[in-house]
N, C-alpha and C positions, 0 to 999 in steps of 0.2 A: 219522660221529657228529658232533653239533653242537659248536661251539666251547664253548658254556656247559657242556655235559655233560662234555667232555674236561677243562676246567678244574676242574670239580667233582670228577671222579674222580681227576685228578692231585693235586688239593688234598687229598682224603681220604687218598690214598696217602702223601703227604708229611707230613700231620698225624700219621698213625700212627707213621711213623718218627721224626718230630720229637718227638711227645709222649713216647714210650717212651725215646728217646735223651736228651731233656732231663732226664727224671725220673731216668734212670740216672746222669747226670753230677751232678745235684743231690744225690742220695743219696751218691755217691762223695765229693763236696766236703764234705758235712756230716760224714760218717763219718771221713774221713782228716784233715780240717783243711787250712788253707792251705799249709803246708810240704810235707806228704806228697802232697797233691793236685797241688801245683805240680810235684813230681818226676815224677809220672805224666804230666802234661800236657807237661812239657818233653821227655821222651823220646818221647811220642806225636807231638809236633811234629817232632822229629828224624826219626822213622820216616816221617811223612807227607812231609816234604821229600825224604827219600831215595827215596820211591816215585814222585816226580814224573817221574823218568827213565822209569819203566815206563808212566806214564799216557799221555803223548804227545797230550793233548787229544782223545781218541777220542770222547767223548760228543758234543760239538758237531759234530764231523766226521760222525759217523754220522747224527745228526738232520738235518743239512743234505743229505747225500748221499742218504739214504733218502727224505727229503721230496721230492727231485727225481726219484727213480727207485725207487718202492716195490717193484717186482718184483725188485730186486737186494738186498733186505734180507738174505736168508740168506747170500749170497756175501760181502757187505760185512762182516757180523758175523763170519763165519768168518775172513776175512782179519785183521780187527782182533784177534780172540780169540787167534790164533796169535802175532801180534806182542806182545800184552800178556803172554801166558804166557811167551814166551821172555825178554822184558825183565824180567819179575818174577823169574824164576829167577836171571838174571845180577845183578840189583840185590841180591837177598837174599844171594847168595854173596859178593859184594864187601863188602857192609855187615857181614856176619857176620865176615869175616876182619879187617876194620878194627876192629870193636868188641872182638873177643877179643884183638887185638894191642895196643890202646891204652887200654882201660878194664879195671876190675876185673871179676871173673866175674859178680857180681850185676848190675852195670850192663849188661854185655854180654847176659846172658840177658834182662833186662828189655827192652832195645831189640830183641832178636831176636824176642821174642814179639809185641811191638807192631807191628813191621815186617811180620811174617808176617800179622797180622790186617789191616793196611791193604792189603796186596797182594791178599788174598782179597776184600776189599771192592771193589777195582778190577776184578777178574775178574767179580764179580757184576754190577757196573754195566754192563759191556759187554753181558751177556746181557739185563739188564733193559731196556736201550735198545730191544731188539727189540719189547717190548710197546708202547712209546710210538710208535715209528716205524711200526708196523703197525696202529695204532688199537685196540689191545687194552688200553685204560686200566683197564677193569673187572677184568681178570685181574691186572694189576699191583697194583691196590688190595687184592685179596684176599691176594695173596702177600706184599705189604708188611706187612699187618696180622699175618699169621702170623709172619714173620721178626722183626719188631720186638718182638713179645711174647716170643718165645723168647730173643732176645738180652737183653732186660730181665731175664727170670727167671734166666738163667745168671749174669749179672754181679752182680745184687743178692744172689742166693743165696750166691754165693762170698764177697762182702764181708760178709755176715751171719755166715758161718762164721769168717772171719779177715780183718779190714779192714787189709790191707797193700798197698803198691804192687805187689809181686810177684804177689799173688793177683789183684789187679785186672787186671794185664797178662795173666795166664794165662786169666782168664775172657774177656777180649777175644779172645784167640786162638781158643779153642774156639767161642765164639758166632759169630764171623765165618766160620770154616770150615764150621760147621754150616749157616749161611745160604747159602754158596756151593753146598753139596751140594744143598740144597733147590731153589735156582734152576735148577741144571743139570737136575734131574729134571723140574721143571715146564715149563721152556722147550722141551723136546723136543716137547711137544704143539703148541706154537704155531709153532715154526720147525724142523720135522723135517728140512728140507733143509740145515741147517748141517753142513758137513763140514770136516775138517781140510784146510788148503791147504798148498801147498809152501812151503819156506823162501824160495824165489825170489820168490813172490808177496808173502810177508810183508815181505821187504826192500824191494820196490817200494812197498809201502804206507807204509813209514817215510818215504820221500822225499816222498810226496804230502801227508803230514800234518805236516811240519816246522813250518809256520807256526802250526798249531793247537797243537803241542807247546810252542812258545815262548810263545805267548800264555797257554796254560793254566798253564804253570809259573810265569810271572810273576804271574798272578792268584792262584795258590795260595800264594804267599808270604804273602799276607794271612791272619792268624790262626794261622800256623805259625812264621814267622821271629820273630814277636813274643816267643815264649817264650824263644828264644835271646838276643835283645837284652835283654829284661828280666832274665833270669837273670844276664847279664854285668854289668849296671849295678846291679841292685837285689836279686838273690837269688831263691830258689825261692818264698818267701812272696808276693812281688810277682807272680810268675808265676801262683800259685794264685788271687790276687785277680783279676787280669786275665782269666784263662781262665774263672773262674766267671762273670764278666760276658759273656765271649764265648760261653758256652753258651747264654745267653738271646739274644744277638745272632745266633748261627748258627742257632738255632731259627727265628727270624723270617726270616732270610735264605733259608731253604728255599723261601720264596714265590718267590724269583727263579728257582729251578730249576723250580718249577711253571709259571710263566709262560713261561720260555724253552723248556721241553720242549713246550709247547703251541703257542707262537707261532713258534718258529724254523722248524719244517718248513713251516708255512703261509706265512711270509714268504719263505722260500727258493723255494717253488713259485711265488710271485707276482713274483719278482725281475725276470723278463723282461717283465712288463707294468707300465709306469711308473705308471699310474693305480691299479692294484690294489696295487702295492708301496707307494705313498704312503699309501693307506688303511690297509694293515696296519701301516705304521710308526707312524701316529698312534695306532692302538689299543694297540700295544706301549708307546708312550711314556706315555700316560695311565694304563694299568694299573700300570706300574712306579712311577710317581710317587705314585699314590694309595696303594698298599700301603706304599711307603717312608715316606711322611708319617705314615700311621696308626700303624705299629708303632714308628717312631722317636719319636713323641710319647709313646707308652706308656712307653718306657724313660725318657724325659726327665722326664715329669710324675710317674711312679709310682716313681721310684728310692727314695725314703725309705720307701715301703711295701713294695716288692718285695723288697729286700735282707733286711730282718729276717725276713720271713715265709719266704722261700725258702732262705736260707743261714744266717741266724742272726747273732748279735752278733760272731762272730769274723771276719766279712767286712764290718765296718762301713765300711772304707775304700772299698768298692765303691760306696757311695752317691754319692760325688763323681764317680766315673768314669762311671756309667751314663748321665747326661744327655749327656756327650760321645759315648758310644757310640751314643746315639739320633741325634745329628746326623750322625755318620759313617754310620750305617745309611741315612739319607735321601740323603746325597750319593752313596753307592755305588749305590743304586737308580736315581738319576737317570742316572749313568753307564751302568748296566746297560741302561737303556731304549734308549740309542743303541748300546750294544755288540751287542745282538741284531740291530739293523738293519744294522750294519756287517758282521757275520758272514753274514747272509742275502744281502748284496750282494757277498760274496766279498772283503771288505776285511780279511781276517784278518792279513795282513802289516802293515798300518797299525796295527792293534790291538796287535800284538806290539811294535812300535817305541815306541808311546806308553806301553806298560807299562814298558818299560825306563826311559824318562824319568821316569815316575811314581815308580819306586823310587829313582832318584837324588835326586829331590826329598825323598822320605821320609827317606832317610839324612841328607841335608844338614840338614833341620829337626831331626831327632832328636838330632843331635850336641849341639845346644844345649838342646832342650826336655826330653829325658829326665833329664839331670842336674839341671835347674832345677825340673821339675814332676812328676817321677816317672812313674807309670803314666799320668796325664792327659797328660803331655808326649808320650808315645808315640802316644796316640790323636790328639792334635793334629797330629803329623807325618803320620799316616795320612790325616787329613782334608785336609791340604794337598796330598798326592799325589793323592788321589781328586778333589779340586777341579780340579786341572790336567787329569786324565783326562776329567772331565765336559766341560770347555771344548773340549778337542781332539776328542773324539767328536762333540760338537754341531756344530762347524764342518765336520767331514768329513761328518757326516750330512746337513747342509743341502745340500751339493753333490750328494749321491746321491739325495735324496728330494724336494727343493724344498718341504718342509713349512714351515708358518708358525712364528712365534716365540712362539706362545701358551704352549706347554708350558715352554720355558726361562724365560719371564717369570714364569709362575705358580710354578715351582719356586724361583726366586730369592726371590720374595716369601715363600713358605712357609718357607724356611730361617731367616728372621728370627724365626719363632715359637719357635725353640729358645733364643734368647739369654737370656731371664729365668731359665732353669734351669741355666745354666752357671756353674761356679766356676773361676777361674784362679789357682791357688796361687802362681805365680811373681810375680804382681802384687798379691797380697793381696785379690783380688776374691772376695767370698763372696756 
């Protein structure tokens, strides 16, 4: 199937998930208000962070490995599925014991429901990779539309009956496990050879994916650890405001998944041919930078219009935050353009180490910026960390691909376009 058609189908699939997902969170934010919405998002973030142990970076690993050896798709997915299922059970059991031992019953139940939902999502993702890696993008698009619609209906209907954090968590639980059941049934048609593998094979797979796990875990701190930090410094209402903005951010960021899912197998297949790899790398770079600039500027320019329409007056503080999220979006997409190249070239260990340094920078900046600038300060800390990541990836990417400086130069110039829309509370700049 052609590159353009794959991108279009993958984009349609992602748009369906994004559209329904974003509307779901918008409805939840408006119905619950900043404090209650912040409580749900805080524990959803804790659940997501806990689930990272079970994830192990399996999606990029599968895309790369199946891209290089398509005939092994069924066996690779089977191995990863057993690993993910075993880790998911262990994570849930440990987290449940801790939650019921250290928190009140209501909080423990809330966390357990959300964690079970996130773990179900992870199992679905492993099976869905099979569509992408075997060039069945059209099948995934149809399935994604069905699942996204059902999840939206379940969550919104539940909130309409009783708009509370507990009901929201319960609806998440049922909708995610329903989705997993549907994916299991449908995927048997496209990967009938998937069979349960031995625990020995599963343990061997853990060793081969450790660098992917480390890199994925560090990347996944973004958007999740934020809630914990902001709740510690500023309370649940600040979490609600920030996560309301992140729903828009995350919606646009799904474009990175679209591009990575299409380009990563292609680039991995071309990694042994220097000229082909260089050409694929250039395509990846311009695609990511173009999308990053376009959506980032939408957030920056449209903040005063987007927030009142989407969330209402109770989220007025988000208007100052959204332009900074736009700049962060652009910087992350620039880094992602080189991240795909590095993964395709097998430089996953380098990415993992650079992500460690990135988070050290974020923490160092946040210690000053969050108390001084509130939610904007946390976004500034994230920008600083991602800027370092962009520079590190670019330097390493040059050594692997020998591409020119046109893309980094254009991206640096484009970043200046965000300046007129930024407000810096700590310095009184409005």
